[in-house]
C-alpha positions as CSV (number, residue, x, y, z in Angstrom):
1,M,0.0,0.0,0.0
2,K,1.2,3.5,-0.8
3,F,1.6,6.0,2.1
4,R,-1.0,8.3,0.5
5,D,-3.6,5.5,0.8
6,R,-3.2,5.6,4.5
7,L,-4.3,9.2,4.8
8,W,-7.7,10.6,5.6
9,L,-9.3,14.0,5.9
10,W,-11.7,14.9,8.7
11,G,-14.3,16.5,6.5
12,Q,-17.0,18.8,7.8
13,N,-19.1,21.6,6.4
14,A,-17.1,24.7,5.5
15,G,-17.3,27.3,8.3
16,S,-18.3,24.7,10.9
17,H,-15.3,25.4,13.2
18,H,-15.6,29.1,12.9
19,N,-19.3,28.9,13.7
20,A,-19.0,26.5,16.6
21,A,-19.2,27.7,20.2
22,G,-15.7,26.4,20.7
23,N,-14.2,29.0,18.5
24,Q,-14.2,31.4,21.4
25,R,-11.2,29.5,22.6
26,W,-10.0,28.0,19.3
27,K,-9.6,31.6,17.8
28,L,-9.6,30.5,14.2
29,P,-8.9,33.6,12.0
30,G,-10.3,34.7,8.7
31,E,-13.0,32.8,6.9
32,N,-13.2,29.1,5.9
33,R,-14.8,28.4,2.5
34,M,-13.1,25.1,1.7
35,E,-15.6,22.2,1.5
36,P,-14.5,18.6,2.3
37,L,-13.8,17.5,-1.2
38,E,-11.8,20.7,-1.9
39,G,-9.8,20.1,1.2
40,A,-8.9,16.6,0.3
41,Q,-7.9,17.6,-3.2
42,F,-5.9,20.5,-1.9
43,L,-3.9,18.3,0.6
44,G,-3.6,15.3,-1.7
45,I,-5.6,13.0,0.5
46,P,-7.7,10.2,-1.1
47,N,-9.9,9.1,1.9
48,M,-12.4,10.9,4.1
49,C,-14.2,10.8,7.4
50,R,-17.3,12.8,6.6
51,V,-18.6,14.0,9.9
52,V,-21.7,15.9,11.1
53,M,-20.9,19.0,13.1
54,C,-23.5,21.1,15.0
55,N,-26.2,19.0,13.4
56,L,-25.1,19.6,9.8
57,P,-25.5,18.1,7.3
58,K,-28.8,16.6,8.2
59,P,-30.1,13.3,6.6
60,P,-30.6,12.3,3.9
61,F,-26.9,12.6,3.0
62,D,-27.3,11.6,-0.6
63,D,-26.2,15.0,-2.0
64,E,-23.2,15.1,0.2
65,A,-22.2,11.5,-0.6
66,E,-22.6,12.2,-4.3
67,K,-20.1,15.1,-4.1
68,L,-17.6,12.6,-2.7
69,H,-17.9,9.9,-5.3
70,S,-14.3,10.4,-6.4
71,M,-12.9,9.7,-2.9
72,R,-11.4,6.2,-2.5
73,R,-12.9,5.4,0.9
74,I,-15.4,7.3,3.1
75,I,-16.4,6.8,6.7
76,W,-19.6,8.6,7.7
77,S,-20.4,9.7,11.2
78,A,-23.2,7.8,12.9
79,I,-22.8,10.2,15.8
80,G,-21.6,13.8,15.1
81,D,-19.6,16.1,17.3
82,S,-20.8,17.1,20.8
83,G,-22.6,20.1,19.3
84,S,-24.8,17.7,17.2
85,V,-27.3,17.2,20.0
86,R,-29.8,15.4,17.8
87,N,-27.4,12.5,17.9
88,D,-27.8,12.3,21.7
89,D,-31.2,10.8,21.0
90,T,-31.0,9.5,17.4
91,T,-28.0,8.2,15.6
92,D,-27.4,8.3,11.9
93,L,-26.6,4.6,11.7
94,D,-29.6,3.7,9.5
95,E,-28.6,6.5,7.1
96,V,-25.1,5.2,6.8
97,L,-26.3,1.7,6.2
98,R,-28.7,3.0,3.5
99,L,-26.0,5.0,1.8
100,A,-23.6,2.0,1.8
101,E,-26.1,0.3,-0.6
102,K,-25.9,3.2,-3.0
103,F,-22.3,4.4,-2.7
104,P,-19.6,1.6,-2.9
105,N,-16.8,3.9,-1.5
106,I,-18.5,4.0,1.9
107,T,-16.5,1.7,4.2
108,G,-17.8,2.4,7.7
109,A,-19.2,4.6,10.4
110,I,-17.5,6.6,13.2
111,L,-18.7,8.0,16.5
112,D,-17.3,11.5,17.1
113,D,-17.1,13.0,20.6
114,F,-18.6,9.8,21.9
115,F,-17.0,9.6,25.4
116,R,-18.1,12.2,27.9
117,S,-16.0,14.0,30.5
118,P,-14.2,11.8,33.0
119,V,-16.4,13.4,35.7
120,A,-19.7,12.9,33.8
121,P,-22.4,10.7,35.4
122,T,-22.2,8.3,32.4
123,P,-19.1,7.6,30.4
124,A,-20.6,7.7,26.9
125,R,-23.4,9.1,24.8
126,L,-24.9,5.6,24.3
127,S,-25.1,2.5,26.5
128,L,-22.8,-0.4,25.9
129,P,-25.5,-2.7,24.5
130,A,-26.5,0.0,22.1
131,V,-23.0,0.3,20.8
132,Q,-22.6,-3.4,20.4
133,A,-25.9,-3.5,18.4
134,M,-24.5,-0.8,16.1
135,A,-21.3,-2.9,15.6
136,D,-23.4,-5.9,14.7
137,A,-25.5,-3.9,12.2
138,L,-22.5,-2.5,10.5
139,H,-20.8,-5.9,10.3
140,A,-24.0,-7.4,8.8
141,C,-24.6,-4.7,6.3
142,P,-26.1,-6.4,3.2
143,A,-23.8,-4.3,0.8
144,R,-20.6,-5.3,2.6
145,R,-19.1,-5.5,6.0
146,L,-18.6,-2.0,7.3
147,D,-16.0,-0.9,9.8
148,F,-16.9,0.7,13.1
149,S,-14.7,3.5,14.5
150,V,-14.6,5.8,17.4
151,V,-12.8,9.0,18.5
152,F,-10.8,8.7,21.7
153,Y,-9.0,11.7,23.2
154,K,-5.9,12.0,25.4
155,R,-8.1,13.5,28.2
156,Q,-10.1,10.3,28.2
157,L,-7.1,8.0,28.8
158,P,-7.8,7.7,32.5
159,M,-11.4,6.5,31.9
160,A,-12.4,2.9,32.4
161,V,-14.0,2.5,29.0
162,D,-12.2,-0.6,27.7
163,D,-15.5,-2.5,27.3
164,Y,-16.7,0.2,25.0
165,L,-13.4,0.4,23.1
166,H,-13.4,-3.3,22.4
167,C,-16.7,-2.9,20.4
168,F,-14.9,-1.0,17.7
169,D,-12.9,-2.2,14.7
170,I,-10.8,1.0,14.7
171,V,-9.9,3.3,17.6
172,T,-8.8,6.8,16.4
173,Y,-6.6,8.6,18.9
174,W,-6.5,12.4,19.2
175,N,-4.5,14.8,21.3
176,M,-5.9,18.3,21.1
177,M,-3.1,19.6,23.4
178,A,-0.3,18.0,21.3
179,P,1.9,21.1,21.0
180,A,2.2,21.4,24.7
181,E,2.7,17.6,25.1
182,L,4.8,16.6,22.1
183,D,7.0,14.4,24.3
184,D,3.9,12.4,25.4
185,L,2.6,11.5,21.9
186,S,4.2,8.0,21.6
187,R,3.9,7.2,25.2
188,D,0.2,7.9,25.2
189,F,-0.4,6.1,22.0
190,D,1.5,3.1,23.3
191,A,-1.0,3.0,26.2
192,V,-3.9,3.0,23.6
193,V,-2.2,0.1,21.7
194,A,-1.9,-1.9,25.0
195,R,-5.6,-1.4,25.7
196,T,-6.7,-2.4,22.2
197,P,-5.0,-5.8,21.4
198,G,-6.1,-7.2,18.0
199,Q,-7.8,-4.0,17.0
200,R,-6.9,-1.4,14.4
201,R,-5.9,2.2,15.2
202,M,-5.4,5.5,13.5
203,N,-3.8,8.8,14.7
204,G,-5.7,12.0,14.5
205,C,-3.7,15.1,13.5
206,Y,-5.0,18.7,13.9
207,L,-3.9,21.4,11.5
208,W,-4.5,24.1,14.0
209,N,-3.6,24.3,17.7
210,Y,-7.1,24.0,19.0
211,G,-6.0,23.3,22.5
212,E,-4.2,26.6,22.9
213,G,-6.1,28.7,20.3
214,K,-3.2,29.6,18.0
215,P,-1.4,28.3,14.8
216,L,0.8,25.3,15.0
217,T,4.5,26.0,14.2
218,R,6.2,24.2,11.4
219,K,8.3,22.3,13.9
220,Q,5.3,21.2,15.9
221,I,3.4,19.8,13.0
222,E,6.5,18.2,11.6
223,T,7.1,16.4,15.0
224,E,3.5,15.2,15.0
225,C,3.5,14.0,11.4
226,E,6.8,12.1,11.8
227,T,5.7,10.6,15.1
228,Y,2.5,9.3,13.4
229,R,4.3,8.0,10.4
230,S,6.6,6.1,12.7
231,H,3.5,4.4,14.2
232,I,2.4,3.4,10.7
233,L,5.9,2.0,9.8
234,A,5.9,0.1,13.2
235,G,2.5,-1.5,12.3
236,T,0.7,-0.1,15.4
237,S,-1.3,2.4,13.4
238,E,-2.9,2.1,9.9
239,G,-3.3,5.7,9.1
240,I,-3.5,9.4,9.9
241,I,-6.6,11.6,9.9
242,F,-6.0,15.3,9.3
243,C,-8.4,17.7,10.8
244,S,-9.6,19.4,8.7
245,N,-10.8,21.2,5.6
246,C,-12.2,23.8,8.1
247,C,-8.8,25.3,8.6
248,A,-7.0,24.2,5.4
249,D,-7.5,27.5,3.6
250,L,-6.4,29.9,6.4
251,G,-2.9,30.3,5.1
252,T,-1.0,28.7,7.9
253,E,2.5,27.3,7.7
254,A,1.2,24.0,9.2
255,V,-1.0,23.4,6.2
256,D,1.8,24.3,3.9
257,F,4.1,21.8,5.6
258,V,1.5,19.0,5.5
259,R,1.0,19.5,1.8
260,E,4.8,19.2,1.2
261,W,5.1,16.3,3.6
262,I,2.4,14.3,2.0
263,E,3.9,14.8,-1.4
264,Q,7.3,13.8,-0.1
265,Y,6.1,10.4,1.1
266,A,3.0,9.8,-1.0
267,D,4.4,7.0,-3.2
268,D,6.4,5.2,-0.5
269,E,5.3,1.6,0.1
270,C,4.3,1.1,3.7
């Protein structure tokens, strides 16, 4: 497999991050007009996680899925970000299953912002039996077996949620405070690997310093990218998910570096 084939874009509606309540602390500048497909093409990424943010897009997703027919593989969110409150009561699982019958490049579903705060009364947005039922439905999809993925953050490492984690085919690990904790990246991911034996994993890589509300430096994003590439080469991770088109057109040096970096390694066998 070529290195490029292991890369994914975290695709959300243009302007989603600027419009979200979190931008008061994220402090994204300017205006984001780049849609998911444009972002993937701009960065040279062939695969996409197409994720609902702040309830958008709303089902049916056919028009959005049609726009992405040229993408190699697509994972759709069955639960969107924490601002997608409709997914607290109703998932988009049935919509993902329906779309998979129509669009052959859809390969799975992902749950975004699924685990709650470590001090919350319940650890997750759904019960464990409900999550297992989702896994069973995806694996039994009439079109083809679909993968089941989840977002898991550094801040959630202390949580006793292994029973949940083991329901998923792929655990995607994200560190929103990575610039302040670059020395912890491999150590923390090693902990995730130890907790998910026999499962697949991917690394999430932000293109903006969301944790501290400022741009990533070229050195910071280079350290992250090379760390995640080392996990792929070691066989503990199968890919990198870059977040996202929503900051890819803001003129930052981190985005410029990632474009160059992807081109540098794109055709390497790994």
